[in-house]
C-alpha positions as CSV (number, residue, x, y, z in Angstrom):
1,X,0.5,18.1,-2.8
2,X,-2.0,15.9,-4.1
3,X,-1.7,12.3,-2.9
4,X,-3.2,9.6,-5.0
5,X,-4.6,6.9,-2.5
6,X,-5.5,3.1,-4.1
7,X,-7.6,1.1,-2.7
8,X,-9.3,-2.5,-4.3
9,X,-11.8,-3.9,-2.4
10,X,-14.3,-7.7,-2.2
11,X,-17.3,-7.9,0.1
12,X,-15.8,-6.0,3.3
13,X,-18.0,-3.4,3.8
14,X,-17.4,-3.1,7.6
15,X,-14.1,-3.1,7.1
16,X,-14.4,-0.7,4.1
17,X,-16.5,2.1,5.9
18,X,-13.7,1.8,8.7
19,X,-10.6,2.0,5.8
20,X,-12.8,5.3,4.2
21,X,-13.1,6.7,7.6
22,X,-9.7,6.9,8.3
23,X,-8.8,9.0,5.3
24,X,-11.4,11.1,5.4
25,X,-10.2,12.0,8.3
26,X,-6.7,13.0,7.4
27,X,-5.5,16.3,8.5
28,X,-3.8,16.7,4.7
29,X,-6.8,17.1,2.7
30,X,-5.4,17.3,-0.4
31,X,-5.7,13.7,-1.7
32,X,-7.9,11.4,-4.3
33,X,-9.0,7.8,-3.3
34,X,-9.4,5.4,-6.2
35,X,-11.6,2.9,-5.3
36,X,-11.7,-0.3,-7.6
37,X,-14.8,-2.2,-6.1
38,X,-14.8,-6.0,-7.4
39,X,-17.8,-6.6,-5.1
40,X,-20.4,-9.0,-5.7
41,X,-23.0,-6.1,-4.6
42,X,-22.0,-2.1,-4.8
43,X,-20.0,-1.4,-1.5
44,X,-21.5,1.8,0.2
45,X,-18.7,4.5,-0.1
46,X,-19.3,8.1,1.4
47,X,-20.1,11.1,-1.0
48,X,-17.4,12.9,-1.4
49,X,-16.1,14.3,-4.6
50,X,-12.6,13.4,-3.8
51,X,-13.2,9.6,-4.2
52,X,-13.8,7.7,-7.3
53,X,-14.9,4.7,-7.3
54,X,-15.0,2.0,-10.6
55,X,-17.4,-0.9,-10.1
56,X,-14.8,-3.9,-12.1
57,X,-15.2,-7.9,-12.7
58,X,-13.0,-10.0,-10.1
59,X,-9.1,-9.7,-11.2
60,X,-5.9,-10.3,-9.4
61,X,-5.5,-8.3,-6.8
62,X,-1.8,-7.2,-8.4
63,X,-3.8,-6.7,-11.5
64,X,-6.5,-4.3,-9.2
65,X,-3.5,-2.6,-7.9
66,X,-2.1,-1.6,-11.0
67,X,-4.8,-0.3,-13.0
68,X,-5.5,1.8,-9.9
69,X,-1.5,3.0,-10.3
70,X,-2.8,3.8,-14.0
71,X,-6.0,6.1,-12.7
72,X,-3.7,8.1,-9.9
73,X,-3.9,11.9,-10.5
74,X,-1.7,12.5,-7.6
75,X,2.2,13.6,-7.5
76,X,2.3,11.3,-4.7
77,X,1.2,7.6,-4.5
78,X,0.3,5.2,-2.0
79,X,-1.4,2.1,-1.2
80,X,-4.0,1.2,1.9
81,X,-6.0,-2.5,1.9
82,X,-9.4,-2.1,2.7
83,X,-9.0,-3.8,6.1
84,X,-6.1,-1.3,7.4
85,X,-6.3,2.5,8.6
86,X,-4.3,5.3,8.5
87,X,-3.1,7.7,11.6
88,X,-5.2,11.3,11.1
89,X,-1.6,12.7,10.3
90,X,0.0,9.9,7.8
91,X,-0.7,11.8,4.5
92,X,0.8,15.3,6.1
93,X,3.2,13.7,7.6
94,X,4.3,12.0,4.2
95,X,4.1,15.1,2.7
96,X,6.3,16.7,5.0
97,X,9.2,14.4,5.1
98,X,9.8,13.2,0.8
99,X,11.3,16.3,0.1
100,X,13.3,16.2,-3.0
101,X,13.2,11.9,-2.8
102,X,11.5,9.5,-5.2
103,X,9.8,7.6,-2.3
104,X,9.5,7.8,1.5
105,X,9.4,4.5,4.3
106,X,8.2,5.2,6.9
107,X,6.5,2.8,9.8
108,X,3.7,0.0,10.0
109,X,1.8,-0.9,13.1
110,X,0.3,-4.6,13.1
111,X,-2.3,-4.6,15.3
112,X,-5.1,-7.9,15.5
113,X,-8.6,-7.3,15.1
114,X,-9.3,-6.2,18.8
115,X,-7.7,-3.1,17.9
116,X,-3.9,-4.6,20.3
117,X,-0.6,-3.7,18.9
118,X,1.0,-7.0,17.8
119,X,4.2,-5.4,16.2
120,X,5.8,-2.4,13.9
121,X,7.4,-3.1,11.3
122,X,9.3,-0.5,8.5
123,X,10.6,2.9,9.3
124,X,14.3,1.7,10.2
125,X,17.2,1.2,7.4
126,X,17.6,-2.2,8.9
127,X,14.3,-3.3,7.4
128,X,15.3,-1.4,4.3
129,X,18.1,-3.4,3.7
130,X,15.9,-6.7,4.9
131,X,13.6,-6.1,1.9
132,X,16.7,-6.2,-0.2
133,X,17.5,-9.1,1.5
134,X,14.7,-11.1,0.2
135,X,11.9,-10.2,3.6
136,X,9.3,-8.2,2.8
137,X,10.0,-5.7,6.3
138,X,8.6,-2.1,4.6
139,X,5.0,-2.6,5.8
140,X,2.4,-0.3,4.5
141,X,3.6,3.1,4.8
142,X,4.9,3.2,1.3
143,X,4.7,6.7,-0.3
144,X,6.0,7.2,-3.9
145,X,6.1,9.1,-6.8
146,X,4.1,8.3,-9.6
147,X,6.6,9.2,-12.2
148,X,8.4,7.3,-10.1
149,X,6.5,4.1,-10.6
150,X,6.4,5.0,-13.9
151,X,9.2,4.3,-14.3
152,X,10.2,1.5,-12.2
153,X,7.1,0.0,-13.5
154,X,3.2,-0.8,-11.8
155,X,2.1,-3.7,-10.1
156,X,3.4,-7.2,-12.2
157,X,0.7,-9.2,-12.2
158,X,3.5,-11.9,-12.4
159,X,4.2,-11.6,-9.4
160,X,0.1,-11.9,-7.6
161,X,0.5,-12.1,-3.4
162,X,4.2,-10.3,-3.5
163,X,3.6,-7.8,-6.3
164,X,4.3,-4.8,-3.7
165,X,6.9,-6.8,-3.1
166,X,8.6,-6.6,-6.1
167,X,7.6,-2.9,-7.3
168,X,9.5,-1.8,-3.9
169,X,12.6,-4.3,-4.7
170,X,12.9,-2.4,-7.8
171,X,12.8,1.0,-6.1
172,X,15.6,0.1,-3.3
173,X,17.7,-0.8,-6.7
174,X,17.4,2.3,-7.8
175,X,17.3,4.6,-5.1
176,X,17.4,4.7,-1.1
177,X,14.2,5.8,0.0
178,X,13.7,8.5,2.7
179,X,13.3,6.6,5.8
180,X,11.2,8.3,9.3
181,X,9.9,6.3,12.2
182,X,6.6,7.8,12.3
183,X,4.0,5.3,12.2
184,X,1.7,6.2,9.3
185,X,-0.4,2.7,8.5
186,X,-1.8,0.5,10.8
187,X,-2.3,-3.2,9.4
188,X,-5.0,-5.1,10.5
189,X,-3.9,-9.1,11.3
190,X,-6.8,-11.5,10.6
191,X,-7.9,-14.3,9.8
192,X,-9.4,-13.3,6.5
193,X,-6.8,-11.3,5.6
194,X,-5.1,-11.5,1.7
195,X,-1.5,-12.2,3.9
196,X,-3.0,-15.0,5.8
197,X,-5.4,-16.4,2.7
198,X,-2.3,-16.1,0.4
199,X,0.9,-17.1,2.6
200,X,2.0,-19.7,0.3
201,X,1.9,-18.0,-2.5
202,X,3.4,-15.4,-0.9
203,X,6.3,-16.8,0.6
204,X,6.8,-18.4,-3.4
205,X,7.3,-15.5,-5.5
206,X,9.0,-13.8,-2.0
207,X,11.6,-16.3,-3.2
208,X,11.2,-16.2,-7.0
209,X,11.7,-12.1,-6.7
210,X,14.6,-12.1,-4.4
211,X,16.4,-14.6,-6.7
212,X,16.3,-12.7,-9.5
213,X,17.4,-9.3,-8.0
214,X,20.7,-11.4,-6.7
215,X,20.6,-12.9,-10.4
216,X,20.7,-9.0,-12.0
């Protein structure tokens, strides 16, 4: 099963090298990595035929993710932040557990930049319910069929800062995901994360999205 991994990046060579290394180390080898590089200078990417790197102008992160999604050729899709990593069996575990479902949610470890574990999110039915209730608790370990995002629509740039929350809410109202407790994503919490840099925007956008869902 081919899995497409979406990875926009900007001026984070050291972090990016770590993220890509975690993908190359996957026990599931049938993957493609779509890198959209809008850095000031081209980032260095390992030579691997499974990696497609595109130089693009600076753009909203939501639009970059949606562009990467439209370039995806895999049956399953997922994303990774350029400062995050996958455990080595992440893709294999997702492919083995999704079954006939359209999407899957697993656990995400949140670690500081020194690698110390801070918290775990996702991987429970409660995390799905809390997300539907207006709090984003899914984490980064989310896998979906490309056909499902085609049906639900991709990442909406109107919700910059919370476009993943918006997309996954649209998933939830269509179908409950397969939920497994396995850790399939490792989020790095540091001062330069997009979540910290866009904290106010994310809160505002999340409130908008939640209100729209309640009004439907």
